[in-house]
Structure formats: C-alpha cells, structure tokens
RODO-2510 file (C-alpha; in nm, 4 decimals, decimal comma):
residues 392
     n   res          X          Y          Z
     1     m    -0,8730     2,8827     0,6981
     2     a    -1,0716     2,9960     0,3277
     3     g    -0,8383     3,0315     0,0300
     4     g    -0,4667     2,8578    -0,0568
     5     r    -0,3805     2,5080    -0,0540
     6     r    -0,5277     2,2415     0,2216
     7     l    -0,3031     2,0100     0,3657
     8     v    -0,4032     1,7720     0,6841
     9     v    -0,1364     1,6260     0,9248
    10     e    -0,1983     1,3026     1,0812
    11     a     0,0378     1,2370     1,3803
    12     d     0,0839     1,0110     1,6694
    13     g     0,3176     0,8688     1,9022
    14     g     0,3575     0,5892     2,1687
    15     s     0,5895     0,4344     2,4477
    16     r     0,5723     0,0948     2,5046
    17     g     0,6008     0,1367     2,9318
    18     n     0,5580     0,4590     2,9275
    19     p     0,8372     0,5550     3,0180
    20     g     1,0016     0,2917     2,7690
    21     p     1,1039     0,2674     2,4066
    22     a     0,8938     0,5368     2,2458
    23     g     0,8533     0,6542     1,8948
    24     w     0,6124     0,8779     1,6963
    25     g     0,4827     0,8983     1,3384
    26     a     0,3389     1,1743     1,1269
    27     l     0,2100     1,2060     0,7488
    28     v     0,0739     1,4946     0,5177
    29     r    -0,2134     1,4573     0,3090
    30     d    -0,3494     1,6796     0,0441
    31     a    -0,7059     1,7671     0,2061
    32     d    -0,8905     1,7292    -0,1419
    33     s    -0,7517     1,4206    -0,3089
    34     g    -0,6198     1,2463     0,0309
    35     a    -0,3193     1,1225    -0,1392
    36     v    -0,0190     1,1373     0,0848
    37     l     0,2547     1,3570     0,0331
    38     a     0,5087     1,2930     0,3000
    39     e     0,5622     1,0398     0,5763
    40     r     0,7870     1,0724     0,8816
    41     a     0,8573     0,8673     1,1776
    42     g     1,1098     0,8423     1,4506
    43     y     1,2381     0,6132     1,6916
    44     l     1,3187     0,8440     2,0672
    45     g     1,4782     0,5818     2,2742
    46     e     1,3132     0,5830     2,6583
    47     s     1,0643     0,8467     2,6663
    48     t     0,6741     0,8931     2,7386
    49     n     0,3508     0,8646     2,5281
    50     n     0,2960     1,2518     2,5631
    51     v     0,6425     1,3566     2,4459
    52     a     0,6292     1,0889     2,1667
    53     e     0,2664     1,2456     2,0569
    54     y     0,3984     1,6187     2,0543
    55     s     0,7376     1,5200     1,8847
    56     g     0,5143     1,3687     1,6174
    57     l     0,2962     1,6738     1,5607
    58     v     0,6290     1,8876     1,5555
    59     a     0,7630     1,6624     1,2709
    60     g     0,4436     1,6682     1,0892
    61     l     0,3941     2,0467     1,0731
    62     r     0,7520     2,0540     0,9714
    63     a     0,6711     1,8417     0,7009
    64     a     0,3598     2,0332     0,5997
    65     r     0,5672     2,3473     0,5590
    66     e     0,8355     2,1618     0,3402
    67     v     0,5042     2,0841     0,1050
    68     d     0,3785     2,4377     0,1100
    69     p     0,4762     2,7038     0,3825
    70     d     0,1443     2,9015     0,2396
    71     a    -0,0690     2,5916     0,3104
    72     h    -0,3863     2,6005     0,5526
    73     v    -0,2976     2,2889     0,7952
    74     l    -0,5566     2,0610     0,9542
    75     v    -0,3836     1,8674     1,1973
    76     r    -0,5715     1,5197     1,3284
    77     m    -0,4647     1,3593     1,6193
    78     d    -0,5985     1,0859     1,8618
    79     s    -0,4206     1,3196     2,1709
    80     r    -0,6889     1,4762     2,3551
    81     l    -0,3928     1,6381     2,5559
    82     v    -0,2468     1,7396     2,2775
    83     v    -0,5067     1,9117     2,1057
    84     e    -0,6727     2,0538     2,3675
    85     q    -0,3219     2,1875     2,4821
    86     m    -0,2426     2,3194     2,1666
    87     t    -0,5765     2,5210     2,1154
    88     g    -0,4748     2,6757     2,4707
    89     r    -0,7648     2,5519     2,6269
    90     w    -0,5926     2,3162     2,8714
    91     q    -0,3040     2,4336     3,0426
    92     i     0,0783     2,2715     2,9742
    93     k     0,2073     2,1825     3,3130
    94     h     0,5060     1,9613     3,2373
    95     a     0,7828     2,1766     3,1258
    96     a     0,9292     1,9245     2,8363
    97     l     0,5819     1,9460     2,6827
    98     r     0,5676     2,3208     2,7114
    99     e     0,8962     2,3575     2,5130
   100     l     0,7759     2,0911     2,2518
   101     a     0,4368     2,3014     2,2365
   102     r     0,6448     2,6337     2,1706
   103     e     0,8413     2,4717     1,9065
   104     a     0,5142     2,2752     1,7465
   105     a     0,3547     2,6679     1,7633
   106     s     0,6598     2,8192     1,5830
   107     v     0,6351     2,6029     1,2512
   108     l     0,3831     2,7845     1,1033
   109     p     0,1481     3,0800     1,1884
   110     a    -0,1141     3,0334     1,3941
   111     d    -0,3932     3,1118     1,1738
   112     q    -0,2946     2,8520     0,9471
   113     v    -0,2735     2,5612     1,1557
   114     a    -0,6232     2,4062     1,3189
   115     y    -0,6639     2,0962     1,5096
   116     e    -0,9205     1,8176     1,5803
   117     w    -0,9319     1,5008     1,7688
   118     v    -1,0013     1,1768     1,6140
   119     p    -1,0695     0,8289     1,7541
   120     r    -0,7909     0,6274     1,7359
   121     s    -0,9409     0,4015     1,4681
   122     e    -0,9144     0,7425     1,2474
   123     n    -0,5391     0,8105     1,3157
   124     a    -0,4194     0,4776     1,2114
   125     a    -0,1866     0,5426     0,9423
   126     a     0,0298     0,7825     1,1999
   127     d     0,0166     0,4445     1,4691
   128     r     0,1438     0,2255     1,2033
   129     l     0,4407     0,4867     1,1222
   130     a     0,5332     0,5741     1,5211
   131     n     0,5163     0,1601     1,5434
   132     e     0,7658     0,1112     1,2592
   133     a     0,9834     0,3893     1,4093
   134     m     0,9854     0,1660     1,7667
   135     d     1,0138    -0,1893     1,5644
   136     t     1,3192    -0,0570     1,3840
   137     g     1,5082     0,1994     1,5879
   138     s     1,5076     0,4161     1,2987
   139     q     1,4389     0,7416     1,1414
   140     i     1,1743     0,7762     0,8621
   141     a     1,1581     1,0078     0,5551
   142     r     0,9617     0,9587     0,2942
   143     d     0,8644     1,2279     0,0063
   144     f     0,6193     1,1668    -0,2646
   145     p     0,5701     1,3570    -0,5996
   146     a     0,3405     1,6331    -0,6195
   147     e     0,0430     1,6142    -0,8263
   148     e     0,1120     1,7780    -1,1624
   149     s    -0,2118     1,9225    -1,1821
   150     t    -0,4176     2,1001    -0,8960
   151     s    -0,7540     2,0128    -1,0617
   152     g    -0,7982     1,7338    -0,8243
   153     p    -0,7915     1,3072    -0,9204
   154     a    -0,9286     1,2490    -1,2651
   155     t    -1,2114     1,0372    -1,2887
   156     a    -1,2084     0,7150    -1,5159
   157     a    -1,3907     0,8864    -1,7895
   158     e    -1,1634     1,1646    -1,7932
   159     d    -0,8364     0,9144    -1,8122
   160     e    -0,9756     0,6542    -2,0503
   161     a    -1,2116     0,7325    -2,3490
   162     p    -1,3856     0,4025    -2,4976
   163     g    -1,0763     0,2331    -2,6548
   164     f    -0,8149     0,4419    -2,4979
   165     d    -0,7009     0,8305    -2,3858
   166     t    -0,7264     1,0278    -2,7498
   167     h    -0,4708     1,2602    -2,5457
   168     v    -0,2049     1,0062    -2,4824
   169     r    -0,0538     0,7503    -2,6741
   170     p    -0,0979     0,3928    -2,5303
   171     s     0,2207     0,2603    -2,3228
   172     g     0,2604    -0,0549    -2,5358
   173     a    -0,0768    -0,1645    -2,4413
   174     l    -0,3097    -0,2927    -2,6911
   175     v    -0,6159    -0,1108    -2,8059
   176     g    -0,9766    -0,2614    -2,8138
   177     y    -0,9947    -0,1585    -3,1757
   178     d    -1,4018    -0,2127    -3,1527
   179     g    -1,4091     0,0505    -2,8793
   180     a    -1,4748    -0,1670    -2,5691
   181     t    -1,3300    -0,0097    -2,2676
   182     a    -1,1247    -0,2508    -2,0392
   183     l    -1,0766    -0,2924    -1,6669
   184     s    -0,7085    -0,2480    -1,5422
   185     v    -0,5841    -0,4369    -1,2804
   186     v    -0,2700    -0,3639    -1,0971
   187     l    -0,1429    -0,6712    -0,8917
   188     v     0,1221    -0,5856    -0,6565
   189     r     0,3123    -0,8630    -0,4727
   190     h     0,3875    -0,8206    -0,1115
   191     g     0,6997    -0,6918     0,0376
   192     e     0,9624    -0,8955     0,1803
   193     t     0,9171    -1,1168     0,4743
   194     h     1,2061    -1,3406     0,6929
   195     l     1,0264    -1,6587     0,4939
   196     t     1,0919    -1,4639     0,1247
   197     v     1,4591    -1,4418     0,2578
   198     a     1,4847    -1,7845     0,3766
   199     g     1,3172    -1,9406     0,0310
   200     a     1,0214    -2,0811     0,2076
   201     y     0,7054    -2,1777     0,1025
   202     s     0,4458    -1,9328     0,2716
   203     g     0,0660    -1,9944     0,1760
   204     g    -0,2585    -1,8335     0,2260
   205     g    -0,3768    -2,0954     0,4822
   206     v    -0,2431    -1,9241     0,7492
   207     p    -0,1582    -1,5576     0,8480
   208     g     0,1962    -1,5706     0,7953
   209     p     0,4718    -1,3451     0,8661
   210     a     0,4884    -0,9723     0,8701
   211     l     0,7116    -0,7566     0,6411
   212     t     1,0676    -0,7224     0,7336
   213     t     1,2441    -0,3885     0,7551
   214     r     1,3200    -0,3975     0,3877
   215     g     0,9922    -0,5179     0,2952
   216     r     0,8285    -0,2082     0,4457
   217     t     1,0498    -0,0038     0,2404
   218     q     0,9549    -0,2255    -0,0711
   219     a     0,6094    -0,1600     0,0481
   220     a     0,6404     0,2178     0,0060
   221     q     0,8045     0,2432    -0,3016
   222     a     0,5241     0,0096    -0,4670
   223     a     0,2748     0,2830    -0,3178
   224     d     0,4577     0,5281    -0,4939
   225     a     0,4296     0,3290    -0,8191
   226     v     0,0970     0,2195    -0,7758
   227     f     0,0296     0,6427    -0,7059
   228     r     0,1432     0,7107    -1,0615
   229     v    -0,0389     0,4742    -1,2567
   230     g    -0,2304     0,7147    -1,4876
   231     r    -0,0156     1,0108    -1,4107
   232     d     0,3606     0,9624    -1,5427
   233     l     0,3505     0,5781    -1,5367
   234     w     0,1114     0,3864    -1,8112
   235     p    -0,0355     0,7203    -1,8416
   236     d    -0,3220     0,5370    -2,0694
   237     l    -0,4754     0,3808    -1,8159
   238     p    -0,7201     0,5136    -1,5605
   239     r    -0,5680     0,6412    -1,1739
   240     v    -0,6202     0,3700    -0,8950
   241     t    -0,9707     0,4194    -0,7525
   242     d    -1,0020     0,0837    -0,5574
   243     l    -0,7750    -0,1400    -0,3636
   244     v    -0,8001    -0,5347    -0,2507
   245     a    -0,5693    -0,7278    -0,0798
   246     s    -0,5344    -1,0739     0,0115
   247     p    -0,6120    -1,1184     0,4114
   248     t    -0,2511    -1,2364     0,5148
   249     v    -0,0553    -1,0096     0,7346
   250     r     0,1881    -0,9501     0,4918
   251     t    -0,0348    -0,8048     0,2045
   252     q    -0,2350    -0,6388     0,4886
   253     e     0,0640    -0,4449     0,5664
   254     t     0,1743    -0,3896     0,1934
   255     a    -0,1538    -0,2646     0,1112
   256     a    -0,1891    -0,0173     0,3951
   257     a     0,1352     0,1352     0,2288
   258     v    -0,0618     0,1809    -0,0654
   259     g    -0,3964     0,2986     0,0343
   260     r    -0,1983     0,5788     0,2327
   261     r    -0,0507     0,6879    -0,0610
   262     i    -0,3510     0,6941    -0,2712
   263     g    -0,6044     0,7753    -0,0273
   264     q    -0,8278     0,4530    -0,0651
   265     h    -0,9309     0,1943     0,2018
   266     v    -0,8695    -0,1465     0,1638
   267     r    -1,1006    -0,3969     0,1007
   268     t    -1,0046    -0,7866     0,1619
   269     e    -1,0846    -1,0370    -0,0526
   270     q    -0,9973    -1,4330     0,0540
   271     r    -1,0020    -1,5822    -0,3333
   272     f    -0,6857    -1,3443    -0,3769
   273     a    -0,4680    -1,5415    -0,0907
   274     e    -0,1642    -1,7269    -0,1690
   275     c    -0,1790    -2,0539    -0,2612
   276     v    -0,2342    -2,3246     0,0269
   277     f     0,0600    -2,5477     0,1049
   278     g    -0,0928    -2,7799     0,3444
   279     e     0,2128    -2,9737     0,4898
   280     w     0,4546    -2,7661     0,3107
   281     e     0,4054    -2,4661     0,4934
   282     g     0,6845    -2,3175     0,6199
   283     l     0,9388    -2,5293     0,4343
   284     t     1,2014    -2,4311     0,1930
   285     a     1,2486    -2,6320    -0,1241
   286     l     1,5249    -2,8661    -0,0091
   287     e     1,3220    -2,9203     0,3054
   288     i     0,9915    -3,0346     0,0954
   289     e     1,2280    -3,2515    -0,1083
   290     e     1,3831    -3,4078     0,1840
   291     r     1,0263    -3,5233     0,3275
   292     a     0,8829    -3,5755    -0,0163
   293     p     1,0895    -3,6556    -0,3171
   294     g     0,9562    -3,5311    -0,6469
   295     e     0,6170    -3,3710    -0,5160
   296     l     0,7669    -3,0457    -0,5795
   297     a     0,8705    -3,0931    -0,9723
   298     l     0,5142    -3,2180    -0,9720
   299     w     0,3557    -2,9172    -0,8456
   300     h     0,5417    -2,6781    -1,0329
   301     s     0,5598    -2,8943    -1,3836
   302     t     0,1909    -3,0240    -1,4169
   303     g    -0,0232    -2,7424    -1,2392
   304     t    -0,2712    -3,0223    -1,1746
   305     f    -0,0552    -3,1935    -0,8407
   306     a    -0,1729    -3,0624    -0,5115
   307     p     0,0469    -3,1088    -0,1760
   308     p    -0,0913    -3,2843     0,1004
   309     g    -0,3894    -3,0579     0,2250
   310     g    -0,2760    -2,7721    -0,0401
   311     e    -0,4091    -2,6577    -0,3678
   312     s    -0,2713    -2,6933    -0,7256
   313     y    -0,2009    -2,4010    -0,9486
   314     a    -0,5013    -2,5087    -1,1432
   315     q    -0,7408    -2,4984    -0,8026
   316     l    -0,5388    -2,1716    -0,7179
   317     g    -0,5995    -2,0205    -1,0654
   318     a    -0,9862    -2,0777    -1,0766
   319     r    -1,0601    -1,8675    -0,7297
   320     v    -0,8133    -1,5889    -0,8355
   321     w    -0,9972    -1,6105    -1,2057
   322     s    -1,3329    -1,6016    -1,0287
   323     g    -1,2226    -1,2975    -0,8084
   324     l    -1,0899    -1,1085    -1,1200
   325     e    -1,4053    -1,1753    -1,2882
   326     d    -1,6119    -1,0227    -1,0155
   327     l    -1,3833    -0,7090    -1,0386
   328     l    -1,4832    -0,7089    -1,4276
   329     d    -1,8375    -0,7338    -1,3183
   330     g    -1,8000    -0,4055    -1,1093
   331     g    -1,7213    -0,1733    -1,4287
   332     v    -1,4963    -0,1227    -1,6743
   333     g    -1,3063     0,2037    -1,7490
   334     r    -1,1473     0,1975    -1,4157
   335     t    -0,8344     0,0611    -1,2315
   336     v    -0,8138    -0,1861    -0,9592
   337     a    -0,5099    -0,2416    -0,7095
   338     v    -0,4872    -0,5789    -0,6307
   339     v    -0,1943    -0,6710    -0,3413
   340     g    -0,1523    -1,0284    -0,3550
   341     h     0,1264    -1,3061    -0,3767
   342     a     0,3732    -1,4741    -0,6290
   343     a     0,1751    -1,8069    -0,7175
   344     m    -0,1711    -1,5931    -0,7099
   345     i    -0,0028    -1,3276    -0,9622
   346     r     0,1531    -1,6032    -1,1738
   347     t    -0,1898    -1,7767    -1,2213
   348     a    -0,3520    -1,4422    -1,3230
   349     v    -0,1150    -1,3348    -1,5595
   350     g    -0,0768    -1,7423    -1,7114
   351     q    -0,4695    -1,7265    -1,7477
   352     a    -0,4829    -1,4043    -1,8776
   353     i    -0,2122    -1,4615    -2,1913
   354     g    -0,4052    -1,8138    -2,2345
   355     a    -0,0815    -2,0402    -2,0821
   356     p    -0,1713    -2,3943    -1,9388
   357     p    -0,1161    -2,4375    -1,5430
   358     s     0,1810    -2,6516    -1,6476
   359     h     0,3659    -2,3155    -1,7454
   360     w     0,2699    -2,0762    -1,4703
   361     s     0,5644    -2,1207    -1,2730
   362     r     0,8045    -2,0082    -1,5492
   363     l     0,6996    -1,6358    -1,4222
   364     r     0,8945    -1,4696    -1,1638
   365     i     0,7070    -1,2301    -0,9781
   366     p     0,9642    -1,0614    -0,7345
   367     p     0,8882    -0,8745    -0,3924
   368     c     0,6641    -0,5391    -0,4495
   369     s     0,6855    -0,5664    -0,8501
   370     l     0,3805    -0,4511    -1,0281
   371     t     0,2264    -0,6460    -1,2880
   372     v    -0,0963    -0,4701    -1,5160
   373     l    -0,3585    -0,6790    -1,6446
   374     r    -0,6415    -0,5304    -1,9071
   375     l    -0,9777    -0,7100    -1,8989
   376     w    -1,2646    -0,6813    -2,1515
   377     a    -1,6318    -0,7910    -2,0757
   378     d    -1,6069    -1,0245    -2,3639
   379     g    -1,3141    -1,2446    -2,2334
   380     a    -1,0373    -1,0681    -2,3911
   381     s    -0,7187    -1,0186    -2,1698
   382     e    -0,3694    -0,8809    -2,1909
   383     v    -0,0800    -0,8617    -1,9931
   384     t     0,0941    -0,4705    -2,0480
   385     t     0,3842    -0,5078    -1,8444
   386     v     0,5738    -0,6577    -1,5337
   387     g     0,8467    -0,5338    -1,3398
   388     f     0,9626    -0,3575    -1,0340
   389     p     0,8288    -0,0321    -0,8889
   390     t     1,1789     0,1215    -0,9492
   391     d     1,2215    -0,0161    -1,2930
   392     a     0,8810     0,0940    -1,4179
***
C-alpha cells in the first residue's frame, strides 16, 4: 500500500437482541493526521450483529471512496468474523453475508484495501455512531471540510510566532506587544439535554443526563468548528492539540465528537465540572423560587450566595481558574479545547475580563457555543470571541 493518500475506515455494527433492533456506524480518518473526514451511521430495523457489522463496512468503504477513490484504505474493525472473511481466511456460509461481502469488495479495487482486527476498546468511535443510529432510528451522514494543505497538521511553532503569526492578521485578538506568547483556550459548552430544554438546573455534582438527538447534532457542528480553529476559523491561533472535558455524561459525549473530529483523546478534569447546585439539582427556576423564594436571585446577583449543598459563582470560579492556570503551566504557544458548561464558562470569561462574580450571570453561553480565551504567563488575559459554531 505504498504511495497515494492513506485513509482509515473504522466500522462497527450491533443488534439489541441478535436479532433485534440493529444499526451500524462508520467513519473515515486521514491516516496521517487522524482527523475525521466523514461519519456515517444507519438504522436497519430488525437484524443481526453480523449483518450490521457488514453494513457498516460497506458504508465506510463508500465514504472513503467519496473522499478519494484512489486512496489506500486500512479497514479497522473489532469483528473477527468480518476481518477474517474479507481477507479470505474464513469461508462465508451465510447467504446474506456473502452478498454484503461481495458488495464491500466491489467498492474499491482489492489492492487498495487492507484489513486489521482491533480490540473493541479501539473501535469506540464507530460503536458510538452505531448506537446513535439505534437510539434515534435514523440515517446519519456527516462530511467535514478537507485539509487545505497536504503537509499535515501544523505545529504550535508554525502557527504562532512570538507575539502573533506574521503571515496572518489576527482576527480581532489583542497582540502581546512585548513579544510574549499566549495559551489559547477554546471553551465549548456541551450540547442540548432534556434538562436544557426544560430550563432546569443541571449541575456537576451528579453524572447528569445524556445529549438529545439535537444535542448530538450540535456536538458534531461544534466539533467541526474546533477542527477549523487555526485554519479558516481564527487562523492566528495554533490548531487544537489538547482536549479536556468535565466528567459529566453530556460533556463527555460532546468531547467525544470533538475528539473524533480532531484526532485527539479526551482528558477528564473535575475542576471544569459545572457548578454544584445541591438541593436545586434538576429543578427549574420556578420550582426553586417556590421552594426558596429569593434565593435564586441572590445566587445570580451576588456571586457569593451558595444554594443549600451547592456552590456560589465565586467558589465555582476559583476551581475553574485553578484548572486554567494548570493548563497555562503546561505551556504557551498552543491551543487547548475545554468542553464544559454554561456557568463554568461564565466564570472563566468573567475572570478573564476582570468582572466581579456578581456580573458573571449576565453572560449567555448557548449549547455548543465556542468561547476563545488567551492567557499569558504574566497574568494578562483576553476574550477573543463568543458565538455559535455555525455563526463563527
């Protein structure tokens, strides 16, 4: 497989009952950068695990062909059956699987495709797509912009010289005139959950709800926006090379979408968890007001009032800023994506612009919006932009 572009197809499928409700998932990565170029998933209705796995393989190969019909493709799957049968080492006795295998073999010339078995833990991205299809009963097709250059991911040194990139005018960001280089932090709020829709307070003291179908779509859009940082979106910043997330379910799911897109593993940081709401957990503003009149207004307006069993804005801000300071200690001249929460991001922005805790609740942080901070070792900081991924 020497020469030509190299792609990786990761595919999987599953059936809840075998046979039972089944779905498949597949994605295409650039083999050199690890960036996700396409995602596919589909719901099959009543079917078997093996049929779902083969269906994912066919879809993944087709997506790779759409990316580059001349590419050399490495298929990575955790199905020993599919890998051994497609390489000819095992016979295919089941008629439906024989037909799917013929379909897979016809997508690309045989000398362009190789197969590799991987443990299930290394095929998690395709598995998540298959489960998304089964959860939603839908077909999914997401394509992401190709790299503008074939030279591979730029390093921090290539993207940001001391002060700022001499090849690109900064996109509204202040310049360190003393030549100091900043750490860039892209703060991403998680996607929508059912509590987001209900307007309920969902804190960091519990695992919390998963993303809704719309939330997963928002996460994919945010992931694409994060991928564009340092490219066509805020080109004066280094590209994202580190990914950190709050430990809750919704942030981990959002971060997983970002990680698939940029080819980075997710690190979990407890200090970036949402505010602990204590007795207010899961309640709407009206329900809190009925139980404890005036307390919610105090929490928002003073910045120092804490709900029973919970945290004040000031307490939340102290731990969030501690986490940001540790990122800064890890080195400047790079960009880190942090997937977190509305109140958590408000505290980071409020402290970056020097606003008191009593003003932090005035900031609106919509689901899967991006907020970019730059932090310097001497304590200087700035907020470069706040907005939706689709509006950035």
